[in-house]
N, C-alpha and C positions, 0 to 999 in steps of 0.2 A: 320892472323890466323882466321879460320872460326869455329863457334860453331855449332855442329850438334846434333840432337836427333835421335838416331837409335832405332826404335820400332819393336819388334818381340816377340812372345810369347814363343820362345825357348831361354832360358837363356844361354845355351852353345854357341849358334850361336852369341848371343849378345857379349859374352866375346871375342870370336875369332874375330868378326868384329871390336870391339873397338881396339884390339891390332893392327890389320892390318891397320886400318884407321889412327891411331895416330902415326904410326912409322915414318912418314915423318916430323912430327913436325908442319905441316900446319893445322891440324884439331884437335879440342878438342871435344870428343864425350861423350854425356850423353846418357844413355840407359833407355829404358822403356819397360816393359813386356806387355803393353796394350796401346791402343789408348787413353783411359781415363787417364792413368798415364802420357802419353806424353802431353795431353792437360793441365794437371795441371803444368807440368814443363814449358810449354810455358808461363804460367801466371807469373812465378817468375824468369825466366832466359832470357837473351838476346841470341836468337838463330838465326842462319843464314840459316839453311836448315833442313828439316825433311826427314829422310829415313824410310820407313815403309814397313813391310811385308803385303801381301794381306790377307791370311787366319789367322784370329785371332778371339778369342771368343768375344762376346758382340758387338764389332764394328770392321768390317774388314777395310782393308787399304783404299778402295775407299770411304766407309762411313766416315772414318776419314778425308780424303781429302775434301769431300763434306761439312763436318761440318766446317772445317777451312774456306773454301771459302764462306760459308753461313754467317760467321761472318766477312766477308770482310778481312780476313787474307790472304795476297798474298805471304806468305813465300814460298820460293822454296820447292818443294815436289817431291821426287823420290820414285816410287813404286818399291821395290826390293823383288821379289817373286819367289817361285819355280813353281808357276802356269804359264804355258806358252801358255794358250789359247789366240788367237788373239783378241777375243771379250773383254777380260779383259784389254788388252793393249789399245784398242780403247776407252773403257769406261773411263779408267784412264786419258788418254790424253784429252778426251772431257770434263772431270770434272776439268781440270786445272793442271794436273801433268806436271812437267817440263820434266821428263824422266821416262822411264819404262825399268828396267833391270831384266833379268831372272837369278835366282840362278842356280848354277851347274857348273861343270868343275873345273879347277884348281883354288884353293882359292886365290893364289897370283894374277893371271891375273884378276880374278873376282873382288877382292877388289881394285886392282889398277884402273880398269875401273870405279868402283863405286866412288873412291876418285876423279878421273878426272871429272866425272859428277857433283859431289858435288861442286867442285871448280868452274866449269863452271857456274852452276846455282846460287850459292851464290855470285860469282864474278859479274855476270850480274846484280843481284838484288842490290848489293852494289853500282855498277856504276850508276844504275837508281836512287838510293836514293841520291847519290852525285849530279847527274844532277838536281834532284828536288830541292835540297838545293841551287844550283847555280842559278836556275831560280827564286827561291824565293828571293834570294839576289838581282838579277837584277830587279825583280818587285818592291821591296821596294825602291830601288834607283830611279827608274823611276817615282814612285808615289809621292816621296817626293821633287821633283824638279818642278819648274814652266815650264821647257822646256818639249818638246814633243819628246819622243823616237819613231822612226818609222822604218819599213822595207818595201822594195818593191821587186818584182821579177825583172828579167832582162828586162821585157817589160814595167816596170813602174807601174805595178798593186800593190796596197798597200796590204801587207800581215799582217802587225801589226801596231797599232798606240796606243799611250798611252791614258789614261783616261782624260788627260788635254784638249782634244778636246772639252769636254763639255763646256768649256768657250766660245766656238764659236757656241754653239747651236747644236752640233752633238753628237751622241753616237758613240763609236768606231765601232759598228756593221754597222752603216750607211756609214762609210768611207772605211772599209776593202772591198777589191775586186774592188774598184774604181781605175781608172788611175789617177795619181797625176795631170795630165793636167786639169782634170775637176774642180779642186779647185783653179787654178791660173788664174788671170785676163789675158786677151788676150795680152795686151801690153808687158807683162813680159814673155810670153811663149817661145819666140825664145831663149833667153839667158838661161833660165832654162833647156830647152830640150837639148841645146848644152852641158851644164855641165853634165847632166845626161848621155848622150851618151858617153862623155869623160870618165866618171868614169867606166861605164859598159864595155867599150872596152879596156881601158888602165889600169884600176885599180887605177888610180890617184885620190886621194880625192879632192873634190871641196868645196868651200864656195860660196854660191849663195844667193843673196838678191832679193826677189820678193814679190808681193802682192797677198793675197788671199781674198776671200769673205766668210763671215760667213753665217749661215743659213738664216739670215735676210737680207743679201745683203750688210752689212757693210764691209768696206775694212780695212785690217790689213797688215802691213809689217812684213815679216818673214825672218829670216836668217837661212839658211840650211847648216849644217856642215855634209857632207855625205861621206861615204867611201864604198869601194867594199866589198861584202860578197863572200868569196872564199870557195868552198867545198874541200873535201879531195883529189879530182883529180886536184886541182889547177884551176878549172874553176870558173869564176865570175858568180854567180847565182842571183845577185841583188845588192841592196844598203841598208845599214843600217846607220842611222844617227840621228841627233838631230835638231829639229826645235826650234828656239827662237823667241818670239814675240819682234820685235824691233820697234814697232809703236811709243812708247814714244821717243825713240832715234831719229827716223825720224822726229817727230814733233819738237824736239829741233833743229835739223839740218835745217828744213824748216824755223823756227823762226829766226835763225841766218842769213839765206840767205835773208829773207824779210827785216830784220833790216839793213843789210850792203849793200843791192842792188847788190849783186854779189854772184856768186855760188862758193862754196868751197867743196871739197870732205872731208866729215867728217866720211865716212864709213870705219873706222879702225876696223877690225874684232875683236870681243871680244870673242874668243873661250873659251869654258867652260872646267874647270879643275875638274876632279873627282878623289878623293883619299880615302884611308883607312889607319888608323894607329892602333897600339895596344894601350894598356893602358898607355904606357910611351911616346907615340907620335912618335914611330918608324914607318915610312911609310911602309906598307905591299904591297900596290899596287897603281898604278896611271895610268891614261889613256894617250893616245898620246898627247892630248892637254896640259896636265899638263907638260909633258917633254918639249914641244915646248915653253910654257909660261915661264918656269923657267930655261931652258937651260941645264937641266940634261939629262942623258942617262939611259937606263935600267941597264947598268953595274954599274952606280953610286948607283942605287937602291939596287942591289944585295950586294954591299959593305956596305950598311947601311946608311940611311938618316933619320934625325929627323926633323919632321915638324916644331918644335919650332925654329930650326936653320935657317929656311927660313923666319923668321920675323926679323925686325930690332931689335937691342938689347933692346931698350926702350919698345918694345911691347911684349917681350918674357915672362915676368912674367905674364902679362895679358893673354897671350895665354895659359900658363900652367894652370892658374886658370880657364880659359874657358873650357879646356879639362876635368879638374876634375869635374867641374859643370855639363858638359854634361854626364859624366859617372855616376853621381849621379841623373840623370833624368831631368836636365834643358834643355828644348826644346825651348828656347827663339829665337827671330828673329836673322837675320844675324848680324855679327860683322865686323866693319871696322878695317883693319890693314895696315901697310906699309910692303910689302913683299920684299924679297931680292932674286935676281936671282943668278945663279952660278957665273956670271961675276962680282957680287958686286953691280950692278945697283938695284935701288929700285923702286917700283911702288905700288899704292894704290889698295887694293882688298877688296871685301866684301865676307865673308865666312859664309855659311850656313852649319850647321853640326848637326848630331844626333848620339846617341850611337848605336853601334852594339851590339845586344842582342843575346846571345846564352845560352840556358838552363837557362833562367830567370836571366842571369847575364850580366852586361855590360863588354865587353871584348875589346872594342876599339871604334874608332870614324870613321864615314863615312861622307864625306862632299863634297860640291860643291863650287868652287871659281870663282868669277866674277872679271875680270880686270876692274876697275873703272876709268882708266886713261883718256880715250877719253871722257867719260861722264862728268867728272869734268872739262876737258879742254873746252868742248863745252859750258857748263854752264857759265864758266868764260868769254869766248869769247863773248857769247850772252850778258852778263851783261855789258861788256866793250863797245860793239857796241851800245847798247841802251843808255848808258850814253853819248857816243860821239854824237849820233844823237840829244839827248836832248840839249846838249851844242850848237850844230850848229843851231838848231831850235830857241833857245832863243836869241842867239847872232847875228843872221842874220841881215844884213843891210836893207833888204826888209821886208815888212809886209807879214806874212804867216798865212793863215787860212786853217783849215782842215774841210771838209764837209762830212757828210754821203751822200750816193747816192741820198737821197730825198731832199738834200739841208739843212739839220740840221747842225748847226755849233757845232763842237765837241771840237775844240781847236784853239787857236790863240796865237801868240808869243808876247813878250814884246814890240817889235818894233811897232806892230799894236796899242797897248795900248798907247804908247808914242806919235805916230804920229797922232792918231785920237782923243785921249782923252777918248775913250770908255774903260770901265773896262772889264776884262775877265769875272768876275762873272755876269755882267749885260747882256752879249751877249751869253755865252755858253748855248746850248740847244734850242736856237731860230732858226726858219726857216729864211733863208736869206731874204725872201721877206717881213718879218715883223720885222726884226732886227734893222732897222734904220741906218745901216752902209753904205748904198748906195741908190741911187735913185731907184724908182720903175722900170724904164726902164732898168737900169743896173742890177737889181736883176733878171729880166726876161731873159736878155741876158746870165747872168751867169748860171742860171738853165738850159737854153737850151744847153749851151756848156758842162755842167756837164753830161747831158743825152747823148750827142754825145760821149764824151770820155769814158763813161761807156760801150757804145755799140761797142766800138772798133775804132771809128774815132779819128783823131788827129787834133783837131781844132787849128788854129794858134793863136798867141797872139791877144788879143782884148782889147779895151778900155772901161772903166766904169767911172762913177762919184761916188767917195766915199763921204760919208757924215760924217763930224766930229761931235763930241758931241755938239760943239757950233753952229752947223747948217751950217757951211761953207762947201764947196765942194772942192774936189781935183780930178783932172784927173789922172787915174792910168792905167798902162798897166798890164794885167793879163795873166799869163801862168798857164795852168792846167796840172797836172800829176796824174796818177792812183796810189793808194796804194793797194797792193794785199796781200792776205794770202791764202796759199794753192791753188794758181792759180786763186783765185776769188777776184774780185774788192770789197774791203771793205770800201774804202773812197777815196776822191779826195782832193789833195793838191793844193791850189791856192797861187801863189806868186804875190804880188801886188807891183809894182814899181811906185812910184809917179813921174809924168811927170812935168818937169819944166814949170812953167807958168800955171799949172793945175787949 
């Protein structure tokens, strides 16, 4: 139902108009004998549309309209007048009237047409307001997550990007209108462009990992979860998606690869789940990623799903308490839980959530869920790998020394201490040529071969004379290998095997 103010200085016409307009049950009509009276009604009542005569004392219909627009009141306005001059219609429409109708003729047809115009104008305004609220809801969601929401046209030109790009030195205005290829490093362009073309031609969503450079030239790894934007004609007009900074995850992966000396694929996609609940935890809406992660379908959602039931039993009381705290204004950091999929399997998650506020009252919860499974696995695997390497290093039969590229000794194993008599504390931090652990000629040869291996050569095994703490010497065969991090040589490992009769 729409509420209408009908303004006319003829009371008899107001009474007739009110009867005709309210007979369908779709309109509720308030009447006013002057524009000033209507203005006062607008201050106290929720009105969807104004219908006004043109010729009225003190303030005519167009002056009334101009008064409303001057106060930035964009309420739908219909000029309903017996004056049929073309210039009045043009002036009314130029001043912001939605429609201009001329009185006269059959009252039934006349007021039927007026009712139709009221419903059109008020309906359009209500739709616009609902759209504004929807866009505000989307804005709040995108601004409260660390991920970056974006859109492009079908040619890859960026049409929208979230304010989180400021973390990379850019303002949104600097990015909008650029082609996405301009931000991606050259080595990753081929795969990224292929996935983009795949989505805009087939509509199939893609998940792509690539590197970008920030405004200062620093490199960051990003994960893109993108899907097609389809218009009312069924045409794909671009891509809308979410970018997640996975630089920290990539660093953990690289650390594991360096530690174990082999490559493993740790890129298990961690898609983002977005959800909303009411005050009791009943899920109102969820995105595609949430259905994928938890194994439910939209039909399950329509039948009713409670977010608390998606936590393991021992976490549910804590989840209920968290929802209540959020509704009361608690905006603390994310909380870890064990989540339950539809098939009964469980997995760890981190949930960030805030209250949904409407008319200054918390009416529900909106949140983002991150699947923490692979991150926790990667951290544990890295820890185990480092422990394994340390055990092998300490228990090796051969003597092992770690050098910085300039020849500084940074580590040595227990076998070296046992076989030479030198203590770790006395040697670490010294340059090899003044450490006393080998002859001067041997130190020079070692430093020469360290330089070679750092530059990319592979020097063969070579012999040196090690000097024990008691001054005696021992002939040793030395093999060198590079230790790298992020593709850069950070140290050199030397394995010394004492030769019989040395």
